[in-house]
Jmol script that loads the backbone (N, CA, C; Angstrom):
load data "model"
ATOM      1  N   MET A   1     -12.654  10.448  -3.380  1.00  0.00           N
ATOM      2  CA  MET A   1     -11.438  10.900  -2.752  1.00  0.00           C
ATOM      3  C   MET A   1     -11.376  12.414  -2.893  1.00  0.00           C
ATOM      4  N   SER A   2     -10.934  13.055  -1.853  1.00  0.00           N
ATOM      5  CA  SER A   2     -10.890  14.508  -1.893  1.00  0.00           C
ATOM      6  C   SER A   2      -9.739  14.986  -2.765  1.00  0.00           C
ATOM      7  N   GLU A   3      -9.868  16.187  -3.282  1.00  0.00           N
ATOM      8  CA  GLU A   3      -8.819  16.767  -4.109  1.00  0.00           C
ATOM      9  C   GLU A   3      -7.546  16.974  -3.292  1.00  0.00           C
ATOM     10  N   GLU A   4      -7.694  17.260  -1.987  1.00  0.00           N
ATOM     11  CA  GLU A   4      -6.523  17.460  -1.144  1.00  0.00           C
ATOM     12  C   GLU A   4      -5.652  16.203  -1.124  1.00  0.00           C
ATOM     13  N   ILE A   5      -6.261  15.042  -0.966  1.00  0.00           N
ATOM     14  CA  ILE A   5      -5.509  13.787  -0.954  1.00  0.00           C
ATOM     15  C   ILE A   5      -4.897  13.541  -2.321  1.00  0.00           C
ATOM     16  N   ARG A   6      -5.648  13.780  -3.390  1.00  0.00           N
ATOM     17  CA  ARG A   6      -5.136  13.577  -4.750  1.00  0.00           C
ATOM     18  C   ARG A   6      -3.884  14.406  -5.000  1.00  0.00           C
ATOM     19  N   THR A   7      -3.859  15.647  -4.557  1.00  0.00           N
ATOM     20  CA  THR A   7      -2.718  16.510  -4.837  1.00  0.00           C
ATOM     21  C   THR A   7      -1.504  16.086  -4.028  1.00  0.00           C
ATOM     22  N   GLN A   8      -1.703  15.353  -2.941  1.00  0.00           N
ATOM     23  CA  GLN A   8      -0.586  14.902  -2.128  1.00  0.00           C
ATOM     24  C   GLN A   8       0.032  13.614  -2.667  1.00  0.00           C
ATOM     25  N   GLU A   9      -0.664  12.903  -3.541  1.00  0.00           N
ATOM     26  CA  GLU A   9      -0.146  11.649  -4.076  1.00  0.00           C
ATOM     27  C   GLU A   9       1.007  11.930  -5.025  1.00  0.00           C
ATOM     28  N   THR A  10       1.942  10.981  -5.058  1.00  0.00           N
ATOM     29  CA  THR A  10       3.083  11.089  -5.952  1.00  0.00           C
ATOM     30  C   THR A  10       3.153   9.835  -6.816  1.00  0.00           C
ATOM     31  N   ALA A  11       4.096   9.813  -7.720  1.00  0.00           N
ATOM     32  CA  ALA A  11       4.287   8.636  -8.576  1.00  0.00           C
ATOM     33  C   ALA A  11       4.723   7.429  -7.757  1.00  0.00           C
ATOM     34  N   ASP A  12       5.210   7.662  -6.551  1.00  0.00           N
ATOM     35  CA  ASP A  12       5.643   6.568  -5.683  1.00  0.00           C
ATOM     36  C   ASP A  12       4.519   6.044  -4.797  1.00  0.00           C
ATOM     37  N   ASP A  13       3.303   6.576  -4.948  1.00  0.00           N
ATOM     38  CA  ASP A  13       2.155   6.102  -4.181  1.00  0.00           C
ATOM     39  C   ASP A  13       1.535   4.907  -4.881  1.00  0.00           C
ATOM     40  N   HIS A  14       1.183   3.915  -4.092  1.00  0.00           N
ATOM     41  CA  HIS A  14       0.599   2.692  -4.615  1.00  0.00           C
ATOM     42  C   HIS A  14      -0.464   2.190  -3.655  1.00  0.00           C
ATOM     43  N   PHE A  15      -1.241   1.221  -4.108  1.00  0.00           N
ATOM     44  CA  PHE A  15      -2.231   0.548  -3.278  1.00  0.00           C
ATOM     45  C   PHE A  15      -2.005  -0.946  -3.395  1.00  0.00           C
ATOM     46  N   VAL A  16      -2.056  -1.642  -2.266  1.00  0.00           N
ATOM     47  CA  VAL A  16      -1.907  -3.093  -2.258  1.00  0.00           C
ATOM     48  C   VAL A  16      -3.077  -3.690  -3.019  1.00  0.00           C
ATOM     49  N   LYS A  17      -2.801  -4.618  -3.925  1.00  0.00           N
ATOM     50  CA  LYS A  17      -3.854  -5.183  -4.763  1.00  0.00           C
ATOM     51  C   LYS A  17      -4.926  -5.872  -3.930  1.00  0.00           C
ATOM     52  N   HIS A  18      -4.539  -6.669  -2.967  1.00  0.00           N
ATOM     53  CA  HIS A  18      -5.505  -7.361  -2.121  1.00  0.00           C
ATOM     54  C   HIS A  18      -5.470  -6.713  -0.747  1.00  0.00           C
ATOM     55  N   GLY A  19      -6.452  -5.935  -0.440  1.00  0.00           N
ATOM     56  CA  GLY A  19      -6.514  -5.228   0.833  1.00  0.00           C
ATOM     57  C   GLY A  19      -6.600  -3.728   0.650  1.00  0.00           C
ATOM     58  N   GLY A  20      -6.085  -3.229  -0.458  1.00  0.00           N
ATOM     59  CA  GLY A  20      -6.258  -1.831  -0.811  1.00  0.00           C
ATOM     60  C   GLY A  20      -5.505  -0.825   0.020  1.00  0.00           C
ATOM     61  N   VAL A  21      -4.531  -1.248   0.825  1.00  0.00           N
ATOM     62  CA  VAL A  21      -3.796  -0.338   1.691  1.00  0.00           C
ATOM     63  C   VAL A  21      -2.949   0.609   0.839  1.00  0.00           C
ATOM     64  N   HIS A  22      -2.956   1.869   1.211  1.00  0.00           N
ATOM     65  CA  HIS A  22      -2.214   2.929   0.523  1.00  0.00           C
ATOM     66  C   HIS A  22      -0.787   2.965   1.094  1.00  0.00           C
ATOM     67  N   PHE A  23       0.210   2.969   0.206  1.00  0.00           N
ATOM     68  CA  PHE A  23       1.592   3.071   0.671  1.00  0.00           C
ATOM     69  C   PHE A  23       2.428   3.832  -0.339  1.00  0.00           C
ATOM     70  N   ARG A  24       3.574   4.306   0.114  1.00  0.00           N
ATOM     71  CA  ARG A  24       4.514   5.052  -0.731  1.00  0.00           C
ATOM     72  C   ARG A  24       5.853   4.316  -0.709  1.00  0.00           C
ATOM     73  N   THR A  25       6.453   4.138  -1.869  1.00  0.00           N
ATOM     74  CA  THR A  25       7.735   3.440  -1.940  1.00  0.00           C
ATOM     75  C   THR A  25       8.907   4.405  -1.779  1.00  0.00           C
ATOM     76  N   HIS A  26       9.971   3.866  -1.166  1.00  0.00           N
ATOM     77  CA  HIS A  26      11.214   4.616  -1.002  1.00  0.00           C
ATOM     78  C   HIS A  26      12.391   3.831  -1.559  1.00  0.00           C
ATOM     79  N   ALA A  27      12.091   2.748  -2.265  1.00  0.00           N
ATOM     80  CA  ALA A  27      13.117   1.893  -2.860  1.00  0.00           C
ATOM     81  C   ALA A  27      12.592   1.395  -4.201  1.00  0.00           C
ATOM     82  N   SER A  28      13.492   0.910  -5.021  1.00  0.00           N
ATOM     83  CA  SER A  28      13.087   0.400  -6.327  1.00  0.00           C
ATOM     84  C   SER A  28      12.349  -0.934  -6.163  1.00  0.00           C
ATOM     85  N   PRO A  29      11.555  -1.313  -7.161  1.00  0.00           N
ATOM     86  CA  PRO A  29      10.882  -2.616  -7.096  1.00  0.00           C
ATOM     87  C   PRO A  29      11.882  -3.769  -6.928  1.00  0.00           C
ATOM     88  N   GLN A  30      13.040  -3.682  -7.544  1.00  0.00           N
ATOM     89  CA  GLN A  30      14.052  -4.725  -7.418  1.00  0.00           C
ATOM     90  C   GLN A  30      14.561  -4.826  -5.984  1.00  0.00           C
ATOM     91  N   GLU A  31      14.810  -3.682  -5.354  1.00  0.00           N
ATOM     92  CA  GLU A  31      15.279  -3.684  -3.966  1.00  0.00           C
ATOM     93  C   GLU A  31      14.215  -4.270  -3.038  1.00  0.00           C
ATOM     94  N   ILE A  32      12.973  -3.914  -3.282  1.00  0.00           N
ATOM     95  CA  ILE A  32      11.879  -4.432  -2.465  1.00  0.00           C
ATOM     96  C   ILE A  32      11.748  -5.943  -2.648  1.00  0.00           C
ATOM     97  N   ASN A  33      11.775  -6.413  -3.885  1.00  0.00           N
ATOM     98  CA  ASN A  33      11.682  -7.852  -4.145  1.00  0.00           C
ATOM     99  C   ASN A  33      12.830  -8.612  -3.503  1.00  0.00           C
ATOM    100  N   ASN A  34      14.050  -8.092  -3.604  1.00  0.00           N
ATOM    101  CA  ASN A  34      15.204  -8.743  -2.979  1.00  0.00           C
ATOM    102  C   ASN A  34      15.041  -8.802  -1.468  1.00  0.00           C
ATOM    103  N   PHE A  35      14.556  -7.727  -0.876  1.00  0.00           N
ATOM    104  CA  PHE A  35      14.339  -7.690   0.574  1.00  0.00           C
ATOM    105  C   PHE A  35      13.329  -8.755   0.983  1.00  0.00           C
ATOM    106  N   ILE A  36      12.222  -8.855   0.252  1.00  0.00           N
ATOM    107  CA  ILE A  36      11.184  -9.832   0.583  1.00  0.00           C
ATOM    108  C   ILE A  36      11.716 -11.256   0.439  1.00  0.00           C
ATOM    109  N   ARG A  37      12.483 -11.515  -0.604  1.00  0.00           N
ATOM    110  CA  ARG A  37      13.060 -12.854  -0.806  1.00  0.00           C
ATOM    111  C   ARG A  37      13.942 -13.282   0.358  1.00  0.00           C
ATOM    112  N   LYS A  38      14.591 -12.314   0.993  1.00  0.00           N
ATOM    113  CA  LYS A  38      15.509 -12.620   2.093  1.00  0.00           C
ATOM    114  C   LYS A  38      14.814 -12.730   3.450  1.00  0.00           C
ATOM    115  N   LEU A  39      13.538 -12.375   3.513  1.00  0.00           N
ATOM    116  CA  LEU A  39      12.814 -12.496   4.786  1.00  0.00           C
ATOM    117  C   LEU A  39      12.662 -13.965   5.167  1.00  0.00           C
ATOM    118  N   PRO A  40      12.736 -14.279   6.462  1.00  0.00           N
ATOM    119  CA  PRO A  40      12.460 -15.652   6.890  1.00  0.00           C
ATOM    120  C   PRO A  40      11.012 -16.013   6.554  1.00  0.00           C
ATOM    121  N   ALA A  41      10.761 -17.284   6.350  1.00  0.00           N
ATOM    122  CA  ALA A  41       9.420 -17.748   5.961  1.00  0.00           C
ATOM    123  C   ALA A  41       8.343 -17.223   6.909  1.00  0.00           C
ATOM    124  N   GLY A  42       8.610 -17.176   8.178  1.00  0.00           N
ATOM    125  CA  GLY A  42       7.626 -16.701   9.156  1.00  0.00           C
ATOM    126  C   GLY A  42       7.264 -15.235   9.000  1.00  0.00           C
ATOM    127  N   LYS A  43       8.138 -14.476   8.370  1.00  0.00           N
ATOM    128  CA  LYS A  43       7.879 -13.046   8.142  1.00  0.00           C
ATOM    129  C   LYS A  43       7.197 -12.806   6.809  1.00  0.00           C
ATOM    130  N   ARG A  44       6.986 -13.886   6.044  1.00  0.00           N
ATOM    131  CA  ARG A  44       6.306 -13.775   4.751  1.00  0.00           C
ATOM    132  C   ARG A  44       4.954 -14.481   4.766  1.00  0.00           C
ATOM    133  N   ASP A  45       4.466 -14.816   5.953  1.00  0.00           N
ATOM    134  CA  ASP A  45       3.213 -15.566   6.069  1.00  0.00           C
ATOM    135  C   ASP A  45       1.997 -14.777   5.617  1.00  0.00           C
ATOM    136  N   SER A  46       2.035 -13.477   5.803  1.00  0.00           N
ATOM    137  CA  SER A  46       0.878 -12.667   5.414  1.00  0.00           C
ATOM    138  C   SER A  46       1.345 -11.390   4.727  1.00  0.00           C
ATOM    139  N   LEU A  47       0.469 -10.881   3.902  1.00  0.00           N
ATOM    140  CA  LEU A  47       0.759  -9.637   3.200  1.00  0.00           C
ATOM    141  C   LEU A  47       1.006  -8.501   4.188  1.00  0.00           C
ATOM    142  N   PHE A  48       0.223  -8.468   5.259  1.00  0.00           N
ATOM    143  CA  PHE A  48       0.368  -7.383   6.226  1.00  0.00           C
ATOM    144  C   PHE A  48       1.668  -7.497   7.006  1.00  0.00           C
ATOM    145  N   GLU A  49       2.145  -8.716   7.219  1.00  0.00           N
ATOM    146  CA  GLU A  49       3.462  -8.898   7.853  1.00  0.00           C
ATOM    147  C   GLU A  49       4.554  -8.364   6.934  1.00  0.00           C
ATOM    148  N   VAL A  50       4.467  -8.669   5.641  1.00  0.00           N
ATOM    149  CA  VAL A  50       5.452  -8.189   4.675  1.00  0.00           C
ATOM    150  C   VAL A  50       5.425  -6.660   4.618  1.00  0.00           C
ATOM    151  N   LEU A  51       4.232  -6.085   4.576  1.00  0.00           N
ATOM    152  CA  LEU A  51       4.126  -4.620   4.563  1.00  0.00           C
ATOM    153  C   LEU A  51       4.757  -4.020   5.809  1.00  0.00           C
ATOM    154  N   ASP A  52       4.521  -4.636   6.953  1.00  0.00           N
ATOM    155  CA  ASP A  52       5.097  -4.147   8.207  1.00  0.00           C
ATOM    156  C   ASP A  52       6.621  -4.224   8.159  1.00  0.00           C
ATOM    157  N   GLN A  53       7.164  -5.328   7.655  1.00  0.00           N
ATOM    158  CA  GLN A  53       8.615  -5.473   7.551  1.00  0.00           C
ATOM    159  C   GLN A  53       9.220  -4.426   6.610  1.00  0.00           C
ATOM    160  N   LEU A  54       8.549  -4.204   5.476  1.00  0.00           N
ATOM    161  CA  LEU A  54       9.020  -3.182   4.533  1.00  0.00           C
ATOM    162  C   LEU A  54       8.969  -1.789   5.148  1.00  0.00           C
ATOM    163  N   ASP A  55       7.907  -1.522   5.890  1.00  0.00           N
ATOM    164  CA  ASP A  55       7.750  -0.229   6.559  1.00  0.00           C
ATOM    165  C   ASP A  55       8.853  -0.039   7.601  1.00  0.00           C
ATOM    166  N   GLN A  56       9.092  -1.058   8.408  1.00  0.00           N
ATOM    167  CA  GLN A  56      10.133  -0.973   9.444  1.00  0.00           C
ATOM    168  C   GLN A  56      11.521  -0.785   8.841  1.00  0.00           C
ATOM    169  N   ALA A  57      11.739  -1.363   7.656  1.00  0.00           N
ATOM    170  CA  ALA A  57      13.037  -1.246   6.988  1.00  0.00           C
ATOM    171  C   ALA A  57      13.189   0.083   6.245  1.00  0.00           C
ATOM    172  N   GLY A  58      12.123   0.886   6.202  1.00  0.00           N
ATOM    173  CA  GLY A  58      12.191   2.179   5.528  1.00  0.00           C
ATOM    174  C   GLY A  58      12.057   2.096   4.014  1.00  0.00           C
ATOM    175  N   MET A  59      11.643   0.936   3.519  1.00  0.00           N
ATOM    176  CA  MET A  59      11.512   0.768   2.076  1.00  0.00           C
ATOM    177  C   MET A  59      10.174   1.268   1.553  1.00  0.00           C
ATOM    178  N   ILE A  60       9.180   1.308   2.440  1.00  0.00           N
ATOM    179  CA  ILE A  60       7.874   1.881   2.129  1.00  0.00           C
ATOM    180  C   ILE A  60       7.385   2.643   3.345  1.00  0.00           C
ATOM    181  N   SER A  61       6.371   3.472   3.143  1.00  0.00           N
ATOM    182  CA  SER A  61       5.625   4.083   4.239  1.00  0.00           C
ATOM    183  C   SER A  61       4.161   3.776   4.013  1.00  0.00           C
ATOM    184  N   VAL A  62       3.540   3.136   4.992  1.00  0.00           N
ATOM    185  CA  VAL A  62       2.110   2.902   4.916  1.00  0.00           C
ATOM    186  C   VAL A  62       1.440   4.225   5.247  1.00  0.00           C
ATOM    187  N   ILE A  63       0.536   4.658   4.389  1.00  0.00           N
ATOM    188  CA  ILE A  63      -0.121   5.952   4.555  1.00  0.00           C
ATOM    189  C   ILE A  63      -1.491   5.709   5.165  1.00  0.00           C
ATOM    190  N   ASN A  64      -1.658   6.147   6.382  1.00  0.00           N
ATOM    191  CA  ASN A  64      -2.895   5.925   7.115  1.00  0.00           C
ATOM    192  C   ASN A  64      -3.860   7.082   6.862  1.00  0.00           C
ATOM    193  N   ASP A  65      -4.346   7.174   5.616  1.00  0.00           N
ATOM    194  CA  ASP A  65      -5.239   8.267   5.242  1.00  0.00           C
ATOM    195  C   ASP A  65      -6.673   7.796   5.022  1.00  0.00           C
ATOM    196  N   HIS A  66      -6.953   6.544   5.376  1.00  0.00           N
ATOM    197  CA  HIS A  66      -8.294   5.951   5.243  1.00  0.00           C
ATOM    198  C   HIS A  66      -8.774   5.936   3.796  1.00  0.00           C
ATOM    199  N   VAL A  67      -7.838   5.939   2.853  1.00  0.00           N
ATOM    200  CA  VAL A  67      -8.170   5.804   1.440  1.00  0.00           C
ATOM    201  C   VAL A  67      -7.726   4.404   1.036  1.00  0.00           C
ATOM    202  N   PHE A  68      -8.649   3.618   0.529  1.00  0.00           N
ATOM    203  CA  PHE A  68      -8.378   2.245   0.146  1.00  0.00           C
ATOM    204  C   PHE A  68      -8.883   2.009  -1.270  1.00  0.00           C
ATOM    205  N   THR A  69      -8.528   0.859  -1.834  1.00  0.00           N
ATOM    206  CA  THR A  69      -9.095   0.455  -3.113  1.00  0.00           C
ATOM    207  C   THR A  69     -10.006  -0.740  -2.885  1.00  0.00           C
ATOM    208  N   ASP A  70     -10.926  -0.939  -3.808  1.00  0.00           N
ATOM    209  CA  ASP A  70     -11.778  -2.117  -3.730  1.00  0.00           C
ATOM    210  C   ASP A  70     -11.068  -3.288  -4.407  1.00  0.00           C
ATOM    211  N   GLY A  71     -11.727  -4.421  -4.531  1.00  0.00           N
ATOM    212  CA  GLY A  71     -11.128  -5.607  -5.124  1.00  0.00           C
ATOM    213  C   GLY A  71     -10.733  -5.451  -6.575  1.00  0.00           C
ATOM    214  N   ASP A  72     -11.274  -4.443  -7.247  1.00  0.00           N
ATOM    215  CA  ASP A  72     -10.939  -4.184  -8.644  1.00  0.00           C
ATOM    216  C   ASP A  72      -9.853  -3.127  -8.796  1.00  0.00           C
ATOM    217  N   GLY A  73      -9.334  -2.608  -7.675  1.00  0.00           N
ATOM    218  CA  GLY A  73      -8.292  -1.597  -7.731  1.00  0.00           C
ATOM    219  C   GLY A  73      -8.803  -0.178  -7.898  1.00  0.00           C
ATOM    220  N   VAL A  74     -10.117   0.020  -7.746  1.00  0.00           N
ATOM    221  CA  VAL A  74     -10.699   1.352  -7.878  1.00  0.00           C
ATOM    222  C   VAL A  74     -10.571   2.071  -6.530  1.00  0.00           C
ATOM    223  N   ILE A  75      -9.916   3.228  -6.533  1.00  0.00           N
ATOM    224  CA  ILE A  75      -9.742   3.997  -5.305  1.00  0.00           C
ATOM    225  C   ILE A  75     -11.106   4.408  -4.786  1.00  0.00           C
ATOM    226  N   ALA A  76     -11.354   4.079  -3.525  1.00  0.00           N
ATOM    227  CA  ALA A  76     -12.641   4.344  -2.861  1.00  0.00           C
ATOM    228  C   ALA A  76     -13.792   3.708  -3.626  1.00  0.00           C
ATOM    229  N   GLY A  77     -13.505   2.695  -4.423  1.00  0.00           N
ATOM    230  CA  GLY A  77     -14.526   2.055  -5.250  1.00  0.00           C
ATOM    231  C   GLY A  77     -15.556   1.281  -4.468  1.00  0.00           C
ATOM    232  N   GLY A  78     -15.214   0.861  -3.262  1.00  0.00           N
ATOM    233  CA  GLY A  78     -16.148   0.095  -2.467  1.00  0.00           C
ATOM    234  C   GLY A  78     -17.186   0.944  -1.769  1.00  0.00           C
ATOM    235  N   GLU A  79     -17.019   2.239  -1.831  1.00  0.00           N
ATOM    236  CA  GLU A  79     -17.972   3.122  -1.158  1.00  0.00           C
ATOM    237  C   GLU A  79     -19.240   3.224  -1.967  1.00  0.00           C
ATOM    238  N   ASP A  80     -20.374   3.194  -1.298  1.00  0.00           N
ATOM    239  CA  ASP A  80     -21.663   3.373  -1.961  1.00  0.00           C
ATOM    240  C   ASP A  80     -21.921   4.868  -2.053  1.00  0.00           C
ATOM    241  N   GLN A  81     -21.739   5.422  -3.227  1.00  0.00           N
ATOM    242  CA  GLN A  81     -21.861   6.863  -3.424  1.00  0.00           C
ATOM    243  C   GLN A  81     -23.274   7.382  -3.121  1.00  0.00           C
ATOM    244  N   SER A  82     -24.296   6.516  -3.171  1.00  0.00           N
ATOM    245  CA  SER A  82     -25.671   6.963  -2.911  1.00  0.00           C
ATOM    246  C   SER A  82     -25.882   7.282  -1.438  1.00  0.00           C
ATOM    247  N   LEU A  83     -24.975   6.838  -0.558  1.00  0.00           N
ATOM    248  CA  LEU A  83     -25.126   7.077   0.870  1.00  0.00           C
ATOM    249  C   LEU A  83     -24.592   8.431   1.283  1.00  0.00           C
ATOM    250  N   ARG A  84     -23.996   9.164   0.379  1.00  0.00           N
ATOM    251  CA  ARG A  84     -23.396  10.465   0.741  1.00  0.00           C
ATOM    252  C   ARG A  84     -24.404  11.551   0.689  1.00  0.00           C
TER     253      ARG A  84
END
end "model"
wireframe off; spacefill off
backbone 0.3
color backbone group
């Protein structure tokens, strides 16, 4: 990950455990959990649907910076460094 991206990250930046999507929170974990609990079952079918609903509600912002985590939560961990 470049230093430029690192310096832009804040304490509110997170990565989805399964899928590695980078997002920033704008609400407390309790507010987010309450919002998800109130979603209709059809809106909770997939993680990406939940992320989209949270994004639309302004509770998170999905950051489209092409920085992801691997299955172990390592930022850019899935990249083969020998190919660079």
